[in-house]
C-alpha positions in Angstrom: 0.0 0.2 0.1 3.0 2.4 -0.4 3.1 5.7 1.6 -0.8 5.7 1.9 -2.5 6.1 5.5 -5.1 3.1 6.1 -7.8 4.1 8.6 -10.6 2.7 10.2 -13.9 4.7 9.7 -16.7 4.1 12.5 -20.1 5.7 11.7 -18.7 8.4 9.3 -16.8 10.2 11.7 -14.9 8.7 13.8 -11.5 7.8 12.4 -8.9 5.3 13.6 -5.6 4.0 12.6 -5.6 0.2 11.0 -2.7 -2.5 11.8 -2.3 -4.3 8.2 -1.6 -8.1 9.7 -1.9 -9.7 5.7 -3.1 -9.5 2.8 -6.4 -10.6 4.0 -6.3 -9.1 7.3 -6.9 -5.9 8.9 -7.6 -4.8 12.5 -9.2 -1.4 14.0 -8.8 0.0 17.4 -12.4 0.6 18.2 -14.1 4.1 20.0 -14.5 3.6 23.2 -17.9 2.7 24.7 -17.7 4.9 27.5 -18.2 8.5 27.4 -15.9 11.5 28.8 -17.3 10.9 32.5 -16.4 7.1 32.1 -19.8 5.8 32.1 -21.2 3.2 29.5 -23.1 4.6 26.5 -24.7 1.8 26.1 -27.6 2.5 27.1 -30.4 0.0 25.3 -27.6 -3.2 25.6 -26.4 -2.8 22.3 -24.1 -0.5 20.6 -22.6 -0.8 17.4 -20.5 1.3 14.6 -21.1 1.5 11.0 -17.4 0.5 10.1 -15.6 1.5 6.7 -12.2 1.6 5.6 -10.3 4.2 3.9 -6.5 3.1 2.2 -6.1 7.3 1.3 -6.0 9.3 4.4 -9.7 9.9 4.8 -9.9 11.2 1.0 -11.9 8.3 -0.3 -14.0 6.2 1.7 -15.1 2.7 1.0 -18.0 0.5 2.4 -18.6 -2.9 4.7 
């Protein structure tokens, strides 16, 4: 992938670094499930993110 920065994008707003493990595996650091006071943001027992990936630092984002 050269010099391009690979990132994971959660809910089209939260960008985290991605780690390329091999040609089929990409690991993402997920955002915290705790708010700024340290309490869980899980109000209905289910919190999920829509995950997308960008390989050019965020200029173009690819879906799931």
